[in-house]
Phi, psi and omega in degrees: 000063186297325182266012180290134179284158178296325177298314180297320179296316179294319178303311180298319180297315179299318180294327181279313187255348176071000179206156177201150174241166178299321181297318177298315181298322178291313182297314186279319191235001184058029179270103184270355183238056183299321180302322178292319177299315179297317178302315180294319179293320178296323178295336178267006175103002178289127182275060182277134178247142175252141180234134177276127179247117179270145177205167174247125183282180185294344177264005178086008180274136175284140179207184179203163174215166179263136172248119181262132183229154171249144177298142177299138178089346180284143179226153177294348174290343178285348180287142178272133181282000000 
């Protein structure tokens, strides 16, 4: 799917796995602006929720990242045309 947009790739991933992080989007699709993709999908009615995940990195520094999720059972077929 060489001409597949990053938005389409993220949509398919979310529908299959129900969650995604920026790191996953970068590794799988080279999508460095996941927050923007999520913003656009939410504007189109996708019920994506963001969750803050706190962690301590390998150097002992506290940090966090966003985990974006879709509700179980939700489908893009639920969107009104």
